[in-house]
N, C-alpha and C positions, 0 to 999 in steps of 0.2 A: 464852128468855133465862135464863141461870143466875143463881144468887143472887149478889148483889153483896157486896162486902167490908163487914163492920160497921165503919164508920169511927170509932165511938167508942173503938175499940181503939188509935187513933193520936193522937198529939199533933200539932196543926196550928198554924200561925201563921207564915207566911213572907211576906216582902214580895213585891210584884208582880214576877214574873220579867221584866216588860217592862224592868226596870231592871238585870237581871243583867248582869254583865260577861261577854260572849261571848269565847271564846278568840281568835277572829279579829280582834277590834277593833284591837289594836295592829298586827297584820300589815297590815291594810288601811290604817290611818291612815298608816303609813310609806310607802305607795305613792302618796299624794297628791303631785301636782306632779312626777311622774316622766315626764310626757308620754304616758302610756298610759291607755286606758280601764280602769276597774276593774269587773270582772264579779262578781256574787254570784249563784250558781245554787243552787237547792234547791226543795223542795216548797213549795206554798202554806202559809201559816200557821205557818212555822217562825221568823219574825222577821226576814226580810230587810229589809223596809221599816223596821222598828223600829231595826235595827242601823244602817242608813244615816242615818236621821233623828237618831239619837244622836250619830253621828260628825259630823254637820253642825250640831249644836245651836249656836245663836248666830251662825251664818253665813247670809248671803243666798245662796239658790240657787233655780234654776228646777226645779220638779217637774213631770214629764210622765208621766201614767198611761196605759199601753198599753191598759187596759181601757176608756178613754174613746174613743168613736168619732171625735170631733173630732181628738183627738191622733193617732189612727191615720191619719186622712186627711192631716193636716199633715205627718207624718213618713214617709209611705210612699214618696214619690219627689220630695223637694224639691231645688231647686238651691241653690247656695251663698248667693245673695242672700236667698232665702227663709229659709234656716237662720239667717243673720245677724239677720234681722228677728224670728224666733221667739225666739232666744236673747238678743238685745238686749245689755245690759251685764253679764249674769251671767257670772261666771267658773267657776261650778260648775253642772252640769246633771245631774239625777237622773232617769233614765228607768226607770219601774217596769213590770213585766210586758212587757218589750220583745219577747218572742216573739210577741205579738199583732199586731205592726206589720209589714206587708209590706215587704220589701226593707230591713229595719232594718240589716243588715250594711253595705250601701253608704252609708246615711245616717250611720252611726257612723264609717265610714272617712273620709267627707268632713269631718266635724267634727274628728276626730283629726288629719288631715293639714293642713287649711286653717285651723282655728281653734285654734292651738296653745296659747293662753292658757286654753282651756276645759278643766276637769277633768270628764271624763265618768264618772258612776256608773251602772251598768246592772244591773238585777236581772231574773231570769226564773225561772219555775217549771216550765219544760219544757226539759230539756237537748236533747231531740230537735229541737224547733222552733228553739231559739236557736242551737245549734251548726250546724245545717244552713244557717242564714242568715248566720252571722258567721264561720265557720271560715276561709274563704278571704279575705274582704275584710279581716279584722282580724289576719291572721298577723303576729306580732311587734308588734302595737299594743295588746295588752291583758294585764292581770293577771287571772287567773280563780281564784275561790275557791268552794268548795261549803259551804253552810250546811245543817246537819241539825237535826232536833228537838234540844231541850236535851240535852247530853251529861251522863253521870253526874258527870264532873268539874266541869262548870259548876254543876250542881244542888247538889252537896255543898259547893262553895266558897261558894255563896249562902246555904244554909240551915244549914250546919254539920254536923259528923259525926253528932251524936246524932239530929237530925231526919231526916237522910237515911237513917240506919239504920232508924229507926222507919217510914219510908215506902217501904222497898225493895219490899215486896210490892205496894203500891199502884202503884209505877212499872212493875213488870213487868206488872201486869194492865191498867192504864189508859194506860201509855205516857208519852212525854216531850214531847208537843206543848205549847208554852207555854200555850195557852188551857185545856188539860186540867189542867195543874198549877195554874194561877191560879184556876180556878173549882171549888173544892172542893165536892163534893156534886152537881155538874152534869156530871160526867165522861161519863156515859152519853149524855146529850143532845148534848153537844159532839162526842163521837166519832161519833155517828150523823150529825150534820150534816156533819162532816168527810168521812166516807166517802161520803155521798150526793153532796155537791157536788163535792168534789175528785177522788175516785177515778173517778166515773162521768162527770160532766158535762165536766170538763176533758179527760180522756183521750179521751172520745168525740169532743169537738170538735177536739182537736189531731190525733188519730190517724186521723180519717176512718172510724171503726168504725161499721158500719151495723147490727150486731146486738148491742145492749147486753146482752141476756140471756146471750149467749155469754161476753162479758167477765166478767159477774158470776159465772157458773158456773165459769169458769177461776180467778178469784180465790179462790172458795171452795175449789176443789180444791187450789190451791196452799197456801192457809191451813191446810188439814188435813194437808198433807204436810211442814210445816217440820221440819227435822232429818232428813228421809228423802230418798233419791235420787229424782229426778224423771225420769219417762219421757215424752218428748214423744209417743211412739206411744200409750201408754196414755191420756194426756190427750186425744189426738185421737179415740180410740175412745169415750171417756167423753162427750165433748162433741159428737160427730157432725160434726167438721170435719177438715180435712186437717192433717198434721204441720207443713207449711210455715206455715199460718195460726196454729197454736199458737206456733211460734217467733217469728212476727212480733208477736203479741200480748204475749208474754213480754218481748221486746226493748223494746216500747213501754212496758210497765209498769216496766221498769228505767230507761228514759230519763225517766220521769215520777217517779222516786224513790219508787215504791211498794215494789218488791222489788229484791233484788240476788242475784247468782249466786255460789256457791262451787263451784269446779271441783275435780276429784279430782287429787291429786298422784301422779305416777308418774315414776320415773327408772331404778331398778335392777332391779326384780323382774318376772319374767314374769307372776306371778299377781296383780299389782296391777290394780285397776280404773283404766282409763286415760281414759275419755271421759265419764264420768257427772258429774252436777252436782246440788247441792242448791240450793234457793231459800229465802231468808229475807226477812222484811219489815223495812224500815227502822224501823218502829215497832210494838211488840207490842200497843199499844192498838188501833191500826187493825186488826191481824190478829185480835185477839179480838172486835172488833165485827163483822168479816166473818163469823166462825163463830158469832156470837151467844152468846158465853160470857164473862161477866165474873166467874166464880166465883173464890173464894179459892184460893190455890195448893194447900192441903192437900186440897181437894175435887176437884182436876182430875186427869183421866187423862193429860193432855198436859203436866204441869208440867215434866218433864225436857226435852222439846223446846222448850217455851216459854222456859225459863231459858236454854237453849242459844242460841235466837234472840236473846234480850235481850243476852246477853253478847257474842255475835259482832257484833251491830250496834253495840254500844257500843265494841267494839274497833276497828271500822271508823272510827267518828268519831275515836277517839283517834289512829289512824294518819294520817287525813286532816289533822287539826289540827296534828300534830307533824311534818308533811312526811316521814313514814316511807317508806322505799323497800321495806319488807317486802311480800310478796305472801301472801295468805291462801288456804288450801286445806283440804280434808279428805282423809283417807287411808283406803283400804279394800282388802282383798284379796278374791278370789273365795271364800275360806274364811270370810268375814265377820269377819276381824280388822279393827279399825277404830280410828282416832284421830279424835276429834270435830273438832279444828281444829289446823292446823299453819301456821307462817309460815316463809317462806324469805327470808333477807336476806343478801346478800354471800356466797351459797353455803352458808350455815349454816341448819340447820333447828331449830325449837323446836316441840314438840308440847304440846297441852293437852287433857286430858280434863275435861269439864264435867259436874258433878253438883250438883243442888240440895241434897241432904242430905249434910252432912259425914261422916255415919256410913256412907254407902254404900261398899262395897269396890270397888276398881277394879283390874282386871288389865291391865297394859300389855303389848301384843304384843311378844314378844322379836324377832320378825321385823323389826319397824320399828327397834327399838333397835340391833340388830346391823347392819342394812343401812345405816343413816344416821348412826350414832354420835351420836344426838340425845337430848337430855334431854326427858322428858315431865312436865309439871306437872299436878297435879290441882287444878282450880278448883272451889270450892263457895261457898255463900252466906256462909261465914265469912271466906274469904280472897280473894274476888273482886276486891277493890280492887287487889291486886298485878297483876292481869291488865289493869287499866285505867290503869296509869301506868308 
């Protein structure tokens, strides 16, 4: 394990982020009473239950936890009369970790269609499991939102500009999970617990993966390759498994909100890379724990790629919370000309070159500028806020 950051260099003192105003609060509140179930999807430990409980504060509601075996049994295949008995006089029902419940989609459809006075709130930590069960039964019957670890915008709004600026390096190294931010000095232990229980136990359980050691090796390989193009063939050779299994495992990790893909952009030029992709982690703290390195930025060989991962994941949160229609990509040619990150929206392109050090010189490929008539912005640790708003 690398050296941890000397925390006495930072001013601390923020209120518990359990009380932070999340961007999605007002959006979700406005959907109450619209006759549809409200879904909140995202990784474990990002505050889904906290957010729903905050929205329901002062109201009577029925809470049903999908991690509870009794709840799973009751909700797996009930008829309408049984559901009426379970719900009783409650007008609001909150079902947590719904993906653990067999046939939950049909149960939710029955409630939504037959018990129209009941407002359903549903949370889940596995898009793979929950979408498979609810996609067809709940078509047109739900509002769905994704909640991520604390976003930079939420963090800065809560602690203020000065403290956020002082803690920028901490957030890149330790990440943005609420428990990590709330428990200053215990980040290492919390990240270890988070990666051990959430990354392995949950994914192994939901995905039916029989070789956990392969999943762990794959995660480490991906963690070392952030910011670089990923070859499924090379990963398959490294891990001693076939390419199809690599693809299946990576898709499962995406569905479990551990990693996300950034595909290459190609439209006009013959020499553009057309089918490659990069893989980033939703949270850089989780990534750093996987590679076993919590060293300060200035001591790291990977600080450029780490900073790139941090900003692209924060941009993803920003786009999701602001209902942006933009699509994110990277761009590269076979001659190694590259733009770190580009977005396409309404046929227009914007490019971004990401550097940690504001003094680093950046050469923008003329090929890209001339082919797409696009502006390329240089983002560094001094002006990164412009990229996140």
